VOPAGU-2260 file (C-alpha; in pm, 1 decimal, decimal comma):
REM VOPAGU-2260
SITE   aa  ch    i         X         Y         Z
SITE  UNK   A    0    8164,5    7116,3   12665,3
SITE  UNK   A    1    8454,2    7320,9   12533,6
SITE  UNK   A    2    8452,8    7664,7   12540,0
SITE  UNK   A    3    8629,7    7840,9   12157,6
SITE  UNK   A    4    8757,1    8206,5   12220,7
SITE  UNK   A    5    8531,6    8429,1   11992,7
SITE  UNK   A    6    8691,2    8712,8   11748,2
SITE  UNK   A    7    8513,7    9049,3   11965,0
SITE  UNK   A    8    8262,2    9155,6   11849,6
SITE  UNK   A    9    8340,2    9488,8   11795,5
SITE  UNK   A   10    8681,2    9358,4   11510,7
SITE  UNK   A   11    8357,3    9173,0   11322,8
SITE  UNK   A   12    8252,4    9499,9   11301,3
SITE  UNK   A   13    8548,5    9638,3   11205,5
SITE  UNK   A   14    8589,2    9399,8   10992,6
SITE  UNK   A   15    8282,0    9412,1   10784,3
SITE  UNK   A   16    8376,7    9777,7   10708,2
SITE  UNK   A   17    8676,2    9705,7   10536,4
SITE  UNK   A   18    8896,2    9817,5   10785,3
SITE  UNK   A   19    9234,2    9597,1   10654,4
SITE  UNK   A   20    9391,8    9549,7   11017,4
SITE  UNK   A   21    9115,9    9415,5   11157,3
SITE  UNK   A   22    9015,8    9136,2   10805,5
SITE  UNK   A   23    9401,7    9077,5   10950,5
SITE  UNK   A   24    9268,2    8947,2   11326,0
SITE  UNK   A   25    9029,9    8749,3   11188,3
SITE  UNK   A   26    9216,1    8578,1   10921,5
SITE  UNK   A   27    9486,8    8532,1   11265,6
SITE  UNK   A   28    9203,4    8429,0   11502,5
SITE  UNK   A   29    9125,0    8109,6   11180,0
SITE  UNK   A   30    9440,7    7994,1   11063,7
SITE  UNK   A   31    9537,6    7700,7   11303,8
SITE  UNK   A   32    9117,4    7615,3   11153,5
SITE  UNK   A   33    9241,9    7736,4   10816,4
SITE  UNK   A   34    9559,7    7522,2   10755,1
SITE  UNK   A   35    9406,6    7196,7   10992,3
SITE  UNK   A   36    9106,2    7226,7   10660,9
SITE  UNK   A   37    9420,7    7274,2   10380,7
SITE  UNK   A   38    9641,2    6992,9   10502,3
SITE  UNK   A   39    9669,1    6782,0   10161,4
SITE  UNK   A   40    9877,6    6407,6   10171,1
SITE  UNK   A   41   10118,3    6530,3   10443,9
SITE  UNK   A   42   10149,7    6940,3   10391,6
SITE  UNK   A   43    9921,8    7235,3   10363,5
SITE  UNK   A   44    9800,6    7271,6   10039,9
SITE  UNK   A   45    9880,9    7708,0    9951,3
SITE  UNK   A   46    9561,7    7682,5    9733,8
SITE  UNK   A   47    9270,4    7565,0    9913,9
SITE  UNK   A   48    9440,6    7775,9   10202,0
SITE  UNK   A   49    9470,6    8060,2    9963,2
SITE  UNK   A   50    9070,5    8036,5    9826,4
SITE  UNK   A   51    8948,2    7961,1   10175,7
SITE  UNK   A   52    9091,6    8268,9   10324,2
SITE  UNK   A   53    8942,1    8446,2   10030,6
SITE  UNK   A   54    8603,9    8304,3   10092,5
SITE  UNK   A   55    8622,8    8410,2   10452,3
SITE  UNK   A   56    8704,2    8765,6   10355,2
SITE  UNK   A   57    8383,3    8772,7   10106,0
SITE  UNK   A   58    8205,1    8643,1   10357,4
SITE  UNK   A   59    8324,2    8958,4   10642,5
SITE  UNK   A   60    8205,4    9169,9   10293,8
SITE  UNK   A   61    7864,9    9027,5   10272,3
SITE  UNK   A   62    7765,9    8995,2   10611,9
SITE  UNK   A   63    7485,5    9211,9   10726,3
SITE  UNK   A   64    7436,8    9304,8   11103,9
SITE  UNK   A   65    7010,4    9430,1   11030,6
SITE  UNK   A   66    6977,9    9074,3   10900,5
SITE  UNK   A   67    6912,9    9181,6   10553,3
SITE  UNK   A   68    7095,9    8899,8   10293,3
SITE  UNK   A   69    7277,4    9093,0   10041,1
């Protein structure tokens, strides 16, 4: 079984509250996965990369810890 490093809970809390440095930490944490997902025909598709980052940021701001969906 492979254990992945997780984004610290405190960072997630700060990111969901809109703290720019915390959002950047989350993006940095997932940067390799984002680049891998955006890789097409031998190169990174910048539009795809930007779209994935935007969807991640949107998901952060919609995330609720109380179990209530937005």
